[in-house]
C-alpha positions in Angstrom: -13.8 56.5 -37.3 -11.0 59.0 -36.7 -11.5 60.9 -39.9 -7.7 61.4 -40.3 -6.5 60.0 -43.6 -2.9 59.5 -44.3 -0.3 57.4 -46.1 0.3 54.0 -44.7 4.1 54.3 -45.2 4.9 51.2 -43.3 2.2 49.0 -44.8 4.0 48.2 -48.1 5.9 45.3 -49.5 9.6 45.0 -48.8 9.9 43.6 -52.3 10.0 46.0 -55.2 8.7 43.7 -57.9 5.5 42.3 -56.4 2.8 43.1 -53.9 2.7 41.2 -50.6 1.2 37.7 -50.7 0.8 37.8 -54.5 3.7 35.8 -55.8 3.6 34.6 -59.4 4.1 31.1 -58.0 0.9 30.0 -56.2 2.8 27.5 -53.9 5.4 30.1 -52.7 5.7 30.6 -49.0 3.3 33.3 -47.7 1.1 33.3 -50.8 -2.6 33.6 -49.9 -5.2 31.4 -51.6 -8.6 32.5 -52.8 -10.2 31.2 -49.6 -7.7 33.1 -47.6 -8.5 36.4 -49.3 -12.2 35.8 -48.6 -11.5 35.1 -45.0 -9.5 38.3 -44.8 -12.4 40.4 -46.2 -14.7 38.8 -43.7 -12.3 39.6 -40.9 -12.2 43.2 -42.0 -16.0 43.4 -41.9 -16.1 41.7 -38.5 -13.5 44.1 -37.1 -15.3 47.1 -38.3 -18.7 45.8 -37.0 -17.1 45.3 -33.6 -15.9 48.9 -33.5 -19.1 50.3 -34.9 -21.6 48.3 -32.8 -19.6 48.1 -29.5 -21.9 49.1 -26.6 -20.2 52.2 -25.2 -20.8 51.3 -21.5 -19.6 47.7 -21.6 -16.0 48.8 -21.6 -15.6 52.4 -20.4 -12.5 54.5 -19.5 -9.2 52.8 -20.2 -11.1 49.6 -21.2 -12.6 51.5 -24.2 -9.3 50.7 -25.9 -10.5 47.1 -26.1 -12.7 47.9 -29.1 -9.9 49.6 -31.0 -7.6 46.6 -30.3 -10.2 44.2 -31.6 -10.8 46.3 -34.7 -7.0 46.1 -35.4 -6.2 42.6 -34.2 -9.0 40.6 -35.9 -7.8 41.2 -39.5 -4.1 40.9 -38.4 -4.7 37.6 -36.6 -6.6 36.3 -39.7 -3.7 37.4 -41.9 -1.3 35.5 -39.7 -3.4 32.4 -40.1 -4.0 32.5 -43.9 -0.4 33.6 -44.7 1.3 31.0 -42.7 2.6 33.4 -40.1 4.0 35.8 -42.7 2.4 39.0 -41.3 5.8 40.7 -41.5 5.5 40.9 -45.3 2.9 43.6 -44.8 5.4 45.7 -42.9 8.9 47.0 -43.3 11.4 48.9 -41.1 10.2 52.3 -40.1 13.1 54.7 -40.0 13.8 58.4 -40.4 13.1 58.4 -44.1 9.7 56.6 -43.6 8.8 59.0 -40.9 9.6 62.0 -43.1 7.4 60.5 -45.9 4.6 59.9 -43.5 4.8 63.5 -42.3 4.9 64.8 -45.9 2.0 62.7 -47.1 0.0 63.4 -43.9 0.3 67.2 -44.5 -0.5 66.8 -48.2 -3.6 64.7 -47.5 -4.9 67.1 -44.9 -4.4 70.0 -47.3 -6.3 68.1 -50.0 -9.1 67.4 -47.6 -9.3 71.0 -46.5 -9.3 72.2 -50.1 -12.1 69.9 -51.0 -14.1 70.9 -47.9 -13.7 74.6 -48.9 -14.8 73.8 -52.4 -17.8 71.8 -51.4 -19.1 74.0 -48.6 -21.0 76.4 -50.8 -22.9 73.4 -52.4 -23.4 71.0 -49.5 -23.5 71.2 -45.7 -20.6 69.6 -44.0 -20.7 67.9 -40.6 -18.0 69.0 -38.0 -15.8 66.5 -36.3 -16.8 66.9 -32.6 -13.6 65.4 -31.2 -12.2 68.8 -30.4 -15.3 69.8 -28.4 -15.1 66.5 -26.4 -11.4 66.9 -25.6 -11.8 70.5 -24.6 -13.9 69.3 -21.6 -11.8 66.2 -20.8 -9.3 65.7 -18.0 -5.7 64.6 -18.6 -6.5 60.9 -18.1 -9.4 61.0 -20.6 -7.2 62.7 -23.1 -4.4 60.1 -22.6 -7.0 57.3 -23.1 -8.3 59.0 -26.2 -4.8 59.3 -27.7 -4.0 55.7 -27.0 -7.3 54.5 -28.5 -7.0 56.7 -31.5 -3.4 55.5 -32.2 -4.5 51.9 -32.2 -7.5 52.7 -34.3 -5.5 54.5 -36.9 -3.3 51.5 -37.3 -6.4 49.4 -37.7 -7.8 51.8 -40.3 -4.6 51.3 -42.4 -4.7 47.5 -42.0 -8.4 47.2 -43.0 -7.8 49.4 -46.0 -4.6 47.8 -47.3 -6.0 44.2 -47.0 -9.0 44.9 -49.3 -6.7 46.7 -51.7 -4.5 43.6 -51.9 -7.5 41.3 -52.2 -9.1 43.2 -55.0 -5.8 43.5 -56.9 -5.2 39.7 -56.5 -8.7 39.0 -57.8 -8.3 41.3 -60.8 -4.9 40.0 -61.8 -5.2 36.3 -60.9 -8.8 35.6 -61.7 -9.9 38.3 -64.2 -6.5 38.4 -66.1 -6.3 42.1 -65.8 -2.9 43.7 -66.0 -1.1 44.7 -62.8 -1.7 48.4 -63.2 -5.3 47.9 -64.0 -5.7 45.5 -61.0 -3.9 47.9 -58.7 -6.1 50.8 -59.9 -9.2 48.7 -59.1 -7.8 47.9 -55.7 -7.1 51.5 -54.9 -10.6 52.5 -56.1 -12.4 49.9 -53.9 -10.1 50.7 -50.9 -10.9 54.4 -51.2 -14.6 53.7 -51.4 -14.4 51.5 -48.3 -12.4 54.1 -46.4 -15.0 56.8 -47.2 -17.9 54.6 -46.3 -16.4 53.7 -42.9 -16.6 57.4 -41.9 -20.3 57.7 -42.7 -21.4 57.1 -39.1 -18.9 59.6 -37.8 -20.2 62.4 -40.1 -23.9 61.8 -39.7 -24.1 59.8 -42.9 -23.1 62.8 -45.0 -22.4 61.1 -48.3 -20.9 64.1 -50.0 -18.5 64.8 -47.2 -17.3 61.2 -46.8 -16.9 60.4 -50.5 -15.9 63.7 -52.0 -13.9 65.3 -49.2 -12.5 62.4 -47.1 -12.3 60.0 -50.2 -10.3 62.6 -52.2 -7.8 63.1 -49.4 -7.5 59.3 -49.0 -6.9 58.8 -52.7 -4.1 61.4 -52.6 -1.6 58.9 -51.1 -2.3 56.3 -53.7 
């Protein structure tokens, strides 16, 4: 994974009073059923498995973007199917204000991650992100491919985090009769744990680093 947490400023509901796909009326257009939420969670797992287990030499060079595209597209296509084509409810217009908020929260989460890393360093070893070393020895084409692949993957990371958040929130509120705030808190907690766990392979399965450092930064936008 990229290891770059941030606020998914565009992945929010355009409606102020309810989360996407969770209308109080079960038959409302775009509302996702229990089976649909299960399928979405399965699609998230499949997308991540494709990215994690992809043979590096099957698609090399520019074709390496294929794995990032699959990681991002699999849950989005599933969302299109189970929501009756209402993928747009997950998104909203991205203007100057949204860009400013994205930049603000991006800086804030990076600072939170750095602060946690400095705090944890005396107590636990931290694994470096080797992306910088790889790019230092790469040519212009390789760097361009990396930037394209990373951009697609970052979108995928936000998608596969927001969908479980919504699924857990729906389950807590619709099936367990938990209040909206409690259900949303559970969704955020599970989403943060998943985001942290996704980075374990990148950081040599360093549990402290992924859950304490990256997880803390991720939780900051929530």
